[in-house]
N, CA, C, O and CB atoms as a CASP TS submission, in Angstrom:
PFRMAT TS
TARGET T0000
AUTHOR 0000-0000-0000
METHOD Language model
MODEL 1
PARENT N/A
ATOM      1  N   MET     1       1.410 -10.730   3.042  1.00  0.00           N
ATOM      2  CA  MET     1       0.596 -10.400   4.190  1.00  0.00           C
ATOM      3  C   MET     1      -0.759  -9.926   3.683  1.00  0.00           C
ATOM      4  O   MET     1      -0.829  -9.132   2.745  1.00  0.00           O
ATOM      5  CB  MET     1       1.281  -9.324   5.080  1.00  0.00           C
ATOM      6  N   SER     2      -1.807 -10.393   4.282  1.00  0.00           N
ATOM      7  CA  SER     2      -3.131  -9.935   3.883  1.00  0.00           C
ATOM      8  C   SER     2      -3.742  -9.139   5.026  1.00  0.00           C
ATOM      9  O   SER     2      -3.433  -9.352   6.198  1.00  0.00           O
ATOM     10  CB  SER     2      -4.042 -11.129   3.490  1.00  0.00           C
ATOM     11  N   VAL     3      -4.607  -8.227   4.653  1.00  0.00           N
ATOM     12  CA  VAL     3      -5.245  -7.370   5.645  1.00  0.00           C
ATOM     13  C   VAL     3      -6.743  -7.391   5.392  1.00  0.00           C
ATOM     14  O   VAL     3      -7.192  -7.241   4.255  1.00  0.00           O
ATOM     15  CB  VAL     3      -4.683  -5.911   5.589  1.00  0.00           C
ATOM     16  N   TYR     4      -7.495  -7.574   6.431  1.00  0.00           N
ATOM     17  CA  TYR     4      -8.930  -7.436   6.307  1.00  0.00           C
ATOM     18  C   TYR     4      -9.412  -6.637   7.501  1.00  0.00           C
ATOM     19  O   TYR     4      -8.731  -6.558   8.523  1.00  0.00           O
ATOM     20  CB  TYR     4      -9.639  -8.823   6.219  1.00  0.00           C
ATOM     21  N   ARG     5     -10.562  -6.059   7.371  1.00  0.00           N
ATOM     22  CA  ARG     5     -11.064  -5.248   8.470  1.00  0.00           C
ATOM     23  C   ARG     5     -12.465  -5.703   8.852  1.00  0.00           C
ATOM     24  O   ARG     5     -13.207  -6.265   8.046  1.00  0.00           O
ATOM     25  CB  ARG     5     -11.064  -3.758   8.092  1.00  0.00           C
ATOM     26  N   LYS     6     -12.789  -5.446  10.078  1.00  0.00           N
ATOM     27  CA  LYS     6     -14.102  -5.797  10.596  1.00  0.00           C
ATOM     28  C   LYS     6     -14.944  -4.537  10.681  1.00  0.00           C
ATOM     29  O   LYS     6     -14.417  -3.428  10.776  1.00  0.00           O
ATOM     30  CB  LYS     6     -13.996  -6.489  11.980  1.00  0.00           C
ATOM     31  N   LYS     7     -16.237  -4.716  10.647  1.00  0.00           N
ATOM     32  CA  LYS     7     -17.160  -3.590  10.775  1.00  0.00           C
ATOM     33  C   LYS     7     -16.906  -2.864  12.096  1.00  0.00           C
ATOM     34  O   LYS     7     -16.940  -1.634  12.139  1.00  0.00           O
ATOM     35  CB  LYS     7     -18.635  -4.071  10.690  1.00  0.00           C
ATOM     36  N   GLN     8     -16.651  -3.609  13.171  1.00  0.00           N
ATOM     37  CA  GLN     8     -16.431  -2.978  14.472  1.00  0.00           C
ATOM     38  C   GLN     8     -15.143  -2.148  14.478  1.00  0.00           C
ATOM     39  O   GLN     8     -15.058  -1.153  15.199  1.00  0.00           O
ATOM     40  CB  GLN     8     -16.374  -4.045  15.574  1.00  0.00           C
ATOM     41  N   ASP     9     -14.131  -2.549  13.675  1.00  0.00           N
ATOM     42  CA  ASP     9     -12.907  -1.751  13.565  1.00  0.00           C
ATOM     43  C   ASP     9     -13.227  -0.387  12.964  1.00  0.00           C
ATOM     44  O   ASP     9     -12.736   0.640  13.433  1.00  0.00           O
ATOM     45  CB  ASP     9     -11.847  -2.484  12.705  1.00  0.00           C
ATOM     46  N   GLU    10     -14.057  -0.388  11.920  1.00  0.00           N
ATOM     47  CA  GLU    10     -14.443   0.866  11.272  1.00  0.00           C
ATOM     48  C   GLU    10     -15.183   1.762  12.255  1.00  0.00           C
ATOM     49  O   GLU    10     -14.922   2.963  12.323  1.00  0.00           O
ATOM     50  CB  GLU    10     -15.319   0.593  10.032  1.00  0.00           C
ATOM     51  N   GLU    11     -16.107   1.179  13.017  1.00  0.00           N
ATOM     52  CA  GLU    11     -16.886   1.956  13.979  1.00  0.00           C
ATOM     53  C   GLU    11     -15.989   2.532  15.068  1.00  0.00           C
ATOM     54  O   GLU    11     -16.168   3.679  15.476  1.00  0.00           O
ATOM     55  CB  GLU    11     -17.984   1.090  14.604  1.00  0.00           C
ATOM     56  N   CYS    12     -15.026   1.747  15.539  1.00  0.00           N
ATOM     57  CA  CYS    12     -14.090   2.202  16.568  1.00  0.00           C
ATOM     58  C   CYS    12     -13.284   3.392  16.064  1.00  0.00           C
ATOM     59  O   CYS    12     -13.113   4.379  16.780  1.00  0.00           O
ATOM     60  CB  CYS    12     -13.146   1.060  16.990  1.00  0.00           C
ATOM     61  N   VAL    13     -12.793   3.299  14.841  1.00  0.00           N
ATOM     62  CA  VAL    13     -12.000   4.388  14.270  1.00  0.00           C
ATOM     63  C   VAL    13     -12.864   5.627  14.104  1.00  0.00           C
ATOM     64  O   VAL    13     -12.420   6.734  14.412  1.00  0.00           O
ATOM     65  CB  VAL    13     -11.390   3.971  12.913  1.00  0.00           C
ATOM     66  N   LYS    14     -14.093   5.460  13.622  1.00  0.00           N
ATOM     67  CA  LYS    14     -14.989   6.606  13.438  1.00  0.00           C
ATOM     68  C   LYS    14     -15.276   7.286  14.774  1.00  0.00           C
ATOM     69  O   LYS    14     -15.306   8.514  14.852  1.00  0.00           O
ATOM     70  CB  LYS    14     -16.308   6.162  12.775  1.00  0.00           C
ATOM     71  N   GLN    15     -15.487   6.489  15.827  1.00  0.00           N
ATOM     72  CA  GLN    15     -15.790   7.043  17.146  1.00  0.00           C
ATOM     73  C   GLN    15     -14.608   7.810  17.720  1.00  0.00           C
ATOM     74  O   GLN    15     -14.798   8.782  18.451  1.00  0.00           O
ATOM     75  CB  GLN    15     -16.198   5.933  18.102  1.00  0.00           C
ATOM     76  N   ASN    16     -13.397   7.388  17.400  1.00  0.00           N
ATOM     77  CA  ASN    16     -12.199   7.996  17.968  1.00  0.00           C
ATOM     78  C   ASN    16     -11.456   8.891  16.987  1.00  0.00           C
ATOM     79  O   ASN    16     -10.320   9.289  17.246  1.00  0.00           O
ATOM     80  CB  ASN    16     -11.276   6.928  18.459  1.00  0.00           C
ATOM     81  N   GLU    17     -12.087   9.207  15.867  1.00  0.00           N
ATOM     82  CA  GLU    17     -11.419   9.966  14.813  1.00  0.00           C
ATOM     83  C   GLU    17     -10.920  11.321  15.316  1.00  0.00           C
ATOM     84  O   GLU    17      -9.793  11.716  15.020  1.00  0.00           O
ATOM     85  CB  GLU    17     -12.364  10.167  13.636  1.00  0.00           C
ATOM     86  N   ASP    18     -11.747  12.023  16.066  1.00  0.00           N
ATOM     87  CA  ASP    18     -11.328  13.331  16.573  1.00  0.00           C
ATOM     88  C   ASP    18     -10.171  13.192  17.555  1.00  0.00           C
ATOM     89  O   ASP    18      -9.242  14.000  17.546  1.00  0.00           O
ATOM     90  CB  ASP    18     -12.504  14.046  17.247  1.00  0.00           C
ATOM     91  N   PHE    19     -10.230  12.169  18.398  1.00  0.00           N
ATOM     92  CA  PHE    19      -9.176  11.948  19.384  1.00  0.00           C
ATOM     93  C   PHE    19      -7.837  11.703  18.703  1.00  0.00           C
ATOM     94  O   PHE    19      -6.817  12.257  19.115  1.00  0.00           O
ATOM     95  CB  PHE    19      -9.528  10.767  20.289  1.00  0.00           C
ATOM     96  N   TYR    20      -7.836  10.883  17.672  1.00  0.00           N
ATOM     97  CA  TYR    20      -6.601  10.553  16.973  1.00  0.00           C
ATOM     98  C   TYR    20      -6.279  11.539  15.857  1.00  0.00           C
ATOM     99  O   TYR    20      -5.214  11.457  15.246  1.00  0.00           O
ATOM    100  CB  TYR    20      -6.689   9.160  16.408  1.00  0.00           C
ATOM    101  N   ASN    21      -7.192  12.471  15.587  1.00  0.00           N
ATOM    102  CA  ASN    21      -7.009  13.482  14.551  1.00  0.00           C
ATOM    103  C   ASN    21      -6.673  12.827  13.204  1.00  0.00           C
ATOM    104  O   ASN    21      -5.692  13.185  12.551  1.00  0.00           O
ATOM    105  CB  ASN    21      -5.898  14.469  14.958  1.00  0.00           C
ATOM    106  N   MET    22      -7.503  11.869  12.810  1.00  0.00           N
ATOM    107  CA  MET    22      -7.272  11.145  11.561  1.00  0.00           C
ATOM    108  C   MET    22      -8.275  11.594  10.509  1.00  0.00           C
ATOM    109  O   MET    22      -9.444  11.841  10.806  1.00  0.00           O
ATOM    110  CB  MET    22      -7.370   9.620  11.784  1.00  0.00           C
ATOM    111  N   ASN    23      -7.800  11.694   9.282  1.00  0.00           N
ATOM    112  CA  ASN    23      -8.664  12.035   8.162  1.00  0.00           C
ATOM    113  C   ASN    23      -9.046  10.803   7.363  1.00  0.00           C
ATOM    114  O   ASN    23     -10.026  10.827   6.618  1.00  0.00           O
ATOM    115  CB  ASN    23      -7.984  13.047   7.261  1.00  0.00           C
ATOM    116  N   VAL    24      -8.291   9.735   7.507  1.00  0.00           N
ATOM    117  CA  VAL    24      -8.525   8.531   6.718  1.00  0.00           C
ATOM    118  C   VAL    24      -8.728   7.338   7.633  1.00  0.00           C
ATOM    119  O   VAL    24      -8.408   7.380   8.821  1.00  0.00           O
ATOM    120  CB  VAL    24      -7.356   8.274   5.755  1.00  0.00           C
ATOM    121  N   HIS    25      -9.262   6.286   7.060  1.00  0.00           N
ATOM    122  CA  HIS    25      -9.528   5.068   7.820  1.00  0.00           C
ATOM    123  C   HIS    25      -8.280   4.200   7.903  1.00  0.00           C
ATOM    124  O   HIS    25      -7.607   3.970   6.898  1.00  0.00           O
ATOM    125  CB  HIS    25     -10.679   4.280   7.186  1.00  0.00           C
ATOM    126  N   VAL    26      -7.979   3.726   9.087  1.00  0.00           N
ATOM    127  CA  VAL    26      -6.888   2.773   9.280  1.00  0.00           C
ATOM    128  C   VAL    26      -7.549   1.407   9.429  1.00  0.00           C
ATOM    129  O   VAL    26      -8.333   1.190  10.353  1.00  0.00           O
ATOM    130  CB  VAL    26      -5.982   3.139  10.543  1.00  0.00           C
ATOM    131  N   SER    27      -7.232   0.489   8.519  1.00  0.00           N
ATOM    132  CA  SER    27      -7.943  -0.789   8.520  1.00  0.00           C
ATOM    133  C   SER    27      -7.547  -1.695   9.683  1.00  0.00           C
ATOM    134  O   SER    27      -8.359  -2.502  10.136  1.00  0.00           O
ATOM    135  CB  SER    27      -7.695  -1.507   7.222  1.00  0.00           C
ATOM    136  N   LYS    28      -6.327  -1.576  10.169  1.00  0.00           N
ATOM    137  CA  LYS    28      -5.893  -2.435  11.265  1.00  0.00           C
ATOM    138  C   LYS    28      -4.863  -1.688  12.108  1.00  0.00           C
ATOM    139  O   LYS    28      -3.846  -1.233  11.584  1.00  0.00           O
ATOM    140  CB  LYS    28      -5.304  -3.772  10.727  1.00  0.00           C
ATOM    141  N   LEU    29      -5.117  -1.561  13.397  1.00  0.00           N
ATOM    142  CA  LEU    29      -4.168  -0.913  14.287  1.00  0.00           C
ATOM    143  C   LEU    29      -3.043  -1.892  14.615  1.00  0.00           C
ATOM    144  O   LEU    29      -3.280  -3.094  14.728  1.00  0.00           O
ATOM    145  CB  LEU    29      -4.868  -0.417  15.580  1.00  0.00           C
ATOM    146  N   VAL    30      -1.838  -1.387  14.768  1.00  0.00           N
ATOM    147  CA  VAL    30      -0.665  -2.235  14.973  1.00  0.00           C
ATOM    148  C   VAL    30       0.065  -1.810  16.236  1.00  0.00           C
ATOM    149  O   VAL    30       0.256  -0.618  16.478  1.00  0.00           O
ATOM    150  CB  VAL    30       0.281  -2.171  13.755  1.00  0.00           C
ATOM    151  N   GLU    31       0.473  -2.783  17.040  1.00  0.00           N
ATOM    152  CA  GLU    31       1.337  -2.512  18.182  1.00  0.00           C
ATOM    153  C   GLU    31       2.770  -2.601  17.680  1.00  0.00           C
ATOM    154  O   GLU    31       3.257  -3.684  17.357  1.00  0.00           O
ATOM    155  CB  GLU    31       1.073  -3.516  19.374  1.00  0.00           C
ATOM    156  N   MET    32       3.443  -1.452  17.614  1.00  0.00           N
ATOM    157  CA  MET    32       4.772  -1.382  17.007  1.00  0.00           C
ATOM    158  C   MET    32       5.782  -2.301  17.687  1.00  0.00           C
ATOM    159  O   MET    32       6.556  -2.971  17.003  1.00  0.00           O
ATOM    160  CB  MET    32       5.278   0.038  17.048  1.00  0.00           C
ATOM    161  N   LYS    33       5.789  -2.347  19.008  1.00  0.00           N
ATOM    162  CA  LYS    33       6.764  -3.183  19.721  1.00  0.00           C
ATOM    163  C   LYS    33       6.588  -4.651  19.335  1.00  0.00           C
ATOM    164  O   LYS    33       7.565  -5.354  19.078  1.00  0.00           O
ATOM    165  CB  LYS    33       6.615  -3.011  21.255  1.00  0.00           C
ATOM    166  N   MET    34       5.337  -5.104  19.296  1.00  0.00           N
ATOM    167  CA  MET    34       5.063  -6.492  18.935  1.00  0.00           C
ATOM    168  C   MET    34       5.472  -6.764  17.482  1.00  0.00           C
ATOM    169  O   MET    34       6.018  -7.825  17.179  1.00  0.00           O
ATOM    170  CB  MET    34       3.568  -6.815  19.140  1.00  0.00           C
ATOM    171  N   MET    35       5.211  -5.812  16.590  1.00  0.00           N
ATOM    172  CA  MET    35       5.577  -5.987  15.192  1.00  0.00           C
ATOM    173  C   MET    35       7.097  -6.068  15.038  1.00  0.00           C
ATOM    174  O   MET    35       7.604  -6.911  14.298  1.00  0.00           O
ATOM    175  CB  MET    35       5.014  -4.837  14.343  1.00  0.00           C
ATOM    176  N   GLU    36       7.821  -5.191  15.738  1.00  0.00           N
ATOM    177  CA  GLU    36       9.286  -5.207  15.675  1.00  0.00           C
ATOM    178  C   GLU    36       9.837  -6.543  16.167  1.00  0.00           C
ATOM    179  O   GLU    36      10.734  -7.114  15.547  1.00  0.00           O
ATOM    180  CB  GLU    36       9.873  -4.053  16.509  1.00  0.00           C
ATOM    181  N   GLU    37       9.301  -7.040  17.282  1.00  0.00           N
ATOM    182  CA  GLU    37       9.765  -8.312  17.834  1.00  0.00           C
ATOM    183  C   GLU    37       9.469  -9.469  16.882  1.00  0.00           C
ATOM    184  O   GLU    37      10.285 -10.379  16.733  1.00  0.00           O
ATOM    185  CB  GLU    37       9.111  -8.572  19.196  1.00  0.00           C
ATOM    186  N   THR    38       8.304  -9.434  16.240  1.00  0.00           N
ATOM    187  CA  THR    38       7.933 -10.488  15.293  1.00  0.00           C
ATOM    188  C   THR    38       8.860 -10.487  14.091  1.00  0.00           C
ATOM    189  O   THR    38       9.325 -11.544  13.664  1.00  0.00           O
ATOM    190  CB  THR    38       6.483 -10.316  14.835  1.00  0.00           C
ATOM    191  N   ILE    39       9.133  -9.315  13.542  1.00  0.00           N
ATOM    192  CA  ILE    39      10.028  -9.205  12.387  1.00  0.00           C
ATOM    193  C   ILE    39      11.426  -9.665  12.768  1.00  0.00           C
ATOM    194  O   ILE    39      12.071 -10.399  12.018  1.00  0.00           O
ATOM    195  CB  ILE    39      10.066  -7.752  11.855  1.00  0.00           C
ATOM    196  N   ARG    40      11.897  -9.230  13.944  1.00  0.00           N
ATOM    197  CA  ARG    40      13.219  -9.631  14.412  1.00  0.00           C
ATOM    198  C   ARG    40      13.307 -11.157  14.555  1.00  0.00           C
ATOM    199  O   ARG    40      14.306 -11.766  14.172  1.00  0.00           O
ATOM    200  CB  ARG    40      13.540  -8.949  15.756  1.00  0.00           C
ATOM    201  N   SER    41      12.261 -11.757  15.103  1.00  0.00           N
ATOM    202  CA  SER    41      12.223 -13.206  15.287  1.00  0.00           C
ATOM    203  C   SER    41      12.231 -13.936  13.943  1.00  0.00           C
ATOM    204  O   SER    41      12.925 -14.940  13.780  1.00  0.00           O
ATOM    205  CB  SER    41      10.984 -13.604  16.095  1.00  0.00           C
ATOM    206  N   MET    42      11.460 -13.429  12.990  1.00  0.00           N
ATOM    207  CA  MET    42      11.402 -14.051  11.664  1.00  0.00           C
ATOM    208  C   MET    42      12.752 -13.941  10.959  1.00  0.00           C
ATOM    209  O   MET    42      13.218 -14.897  10.340  1.00  0.00           O
ATOM    210  CB  MET    42      10.299 -13.396  10.806  1.00  0.00           C
ATOM    211  N   LYS    43      13.372 -12.770  11.060  1.00  0.00           N
ATOM    212  CA  LYS    43      14.676 -12.580  10.423  1.00  0.00           C
ATOM    213  C   LYS    43      15.709 -13.508  11.044  1.00  0.00           C
ATOM    214  O   LYS    43      16.547 -14.074  10.341  1.00  0.00           O
ATOM    215  CB  LYS    43      15.134 -11.114  10.546  1.00  0.00           C
ATOM    216  N   SER    44      15.648 -13.662  12.356  1.00  0.00           N
ATOM    217  CA  SER    44      16.589 -14.524  13.066  1.00  0.00           C
ATOM    218  C   SER    44      16.432 -15.980  12.627  1.00  0.00           C
ATOM    219  O   SER    44      17.421 -16.683  12.420  1.00  0.00           O
ATOM    220  CB  SER    44      16.387 -14.403  14.584  1.00  0.00           C
ATOM    221  N   SER    45      15.193 -16.421  12.487  1.00  0.00           N
ATOM    222  CA  SER    45      14.954 -17.814  12.088  1.00  0.00           C
ATOM    223  C   SER    45      15.379 -18.071  10.644  1.00  0.00           C
ATOM    224  O   SER    45      15.620 -19.216  10.263  1.00  0.00           O
ATOM    225  CB  SER    45      13.475 -18.166  12.260  1.00  0.00           C
ATOM    226  N   MET    46      15.473 -17.004   9.834  1.00  0.00           N
ATOM    227  CA  MET    46      15.921 -17.146   8.445  1.00  0.00           C
ATOM    228  C   MET    46      17.417 -16.904   8.305  1.00  0.00           C
ATOM    229  O   MET    46      17.969 -16.997   7.209  1.00  0.00           O
ATOM    230  CB  MET    46      15.159 -16.182   7.544  1.00  0.00           C
ATOM    231  N   GLY    47      18.077 -16.590   9.433  1.00  0.00           N
ATOM    232  CA  GLY    47      19.516 -16.360   9.403  1.00  0.00           C
ATOM    233  C   GLY    47      19.900 -14.983   8.892  1.00  0.00           C
ATOM    234  O   GLY    47      21.021 -14.783   8.424  1.00  0.00           O
ATOM    235  N   ILE    48      18.983 -14.037   8.977  1.00  0.00           N
ATOM    236  CA  ILE    48      19.253 -12.666   8.539  1.00  0.00           C
ATOM    237  C   ILE    48      19.645 -11.848   9.761  1.00  0.00           C
ATOM    238  O   ILE    48      18.958 -11.880  10.781  1.00  0.00           O
ATOM    239  CB  ILE    48      18.010 -12.037   7.815  1.00  0.00           C
ATOM    240  N   GLU    49      20.763 -11.108   9.656  1.00  0.00           N
ATOM    241  CA  GLU    49      21.222 -10.285  10.776  1.00  0.00           C
ATOM    242  C   GLU    49      20.286  -9.106  10.988  1.00  0.00           C
ATOM    243  O   GLU    49      19.780  -8.520  10.031  1.00  0.00           O
ATOM    244  CB  GLU    49      22.656  -9.789  10.534  1.00  0.00           C
ATOM    245  N   THR    50      20.063  -8.768  12.240  1.00  0.00           N
ATOM    246  CA  THR    50      19.218  -7.627  12.584  1.00  0.00           C
ATOM    247  C   THR    50      20.074  -6.554  13.221  1.00  0.00           C
ATOM    248  O   THR    50      20.827  -6.817  14.159  1.00  0.00           O
ATOM    249  CB  THR    50      18.068  -8.045  13.533  1.00  0.00           C
ATOM    250  N   GLN    51      19.952  -5.347  12.705  1.00  0.00           N
ATOM    251  CA  GLN    51      20.688  -4.212  13.253  1.00  0.00           C
ATOM    252  C   GLN    51      19.720  -3.374  14.074  1.00  0.00           C
ATOM    253  O   GLN    51      18.676  -2.954  13.575  1.00  0.00           O
ATOM    254  CB  GLN    51      21.354  -3.361  12.121  1.00  0.00           C
ATOM    255  N   VAL    52      20.066  -3.133  15.327  1.00  0.00           N
ATOM    256  CA  VAL    52      19.228  -2.328  16.202  1.00  0.00           C
ATOM    257  C   VAL    52      19.722  -0.896  16.157  1.00  0.00           C
ATOM    258  O   VAL    52      20.903  -0.630  16.380  1.00  0.00           O
ATOM    259  CB  VAL    52      19.235  -2.875  17.654  1.00  0.00           C
ATOM    260  N   ILE    53      18.818   0.022  15.869  1.00  0.00           N
ATOM    261  CA  ILE    53      19.151   1.446  15.813  1.00  0.00           C
ATOM    262  C   ILE    53      18.483   2.116  17.002  1.00  0.00           C
ATOM    263  O   ILE    53      17.258   2.096  17.125  1.00  0.00           O
ATOM    264  CB  ILE    53      18.695   2.101  14.455  1.00  0.00           C
ATOM    265  N   GLU    54      19.278   2.705  17.868  1.00  0.00           N
ATOM    266  CA  GLU    54      18.749   3.401  19.040  1.00  0.00           C
ATOM    267  C   GLU    54      18.182   4.745  18.620  1.00  0.00           C
ATOM    268  O   GLU    54      18.736   5.431  17.762  1.00  0.00           O
ATOM    269  CB  GLU    54      19.841   3.587  20.116  1.00  0.00           C
ATOM    270  N   LYS    55      17.068   5.107  19.240  1.00  0.00           N
ATOM    271  CA  LYS    55      16.429   6.398  18.933  1.00  0.00           C
ATOM    272  C   LYS    55      16.881   7.448  19.903  1.00  0.00           C
ATOM    273  O   LYS    55      16.455   8.599  19.810  1.00  0.00           O
ATOM    274  CB  LYS    55      14.903   6.283  18.966  1.00  0.00           C
TER
END
């Protein structure tokens, strides 16, 4: 997986740094639900079992 960042991403993070109480730069924001579904889908297509853990 490769990650790159845009200048506007940096500016957005800087503008909202106090709101998110962050000390460091996050190069790419991630929607956790979408990431979980993507990983689950990839594992399924490779024949890997997925275990769901309830929180």
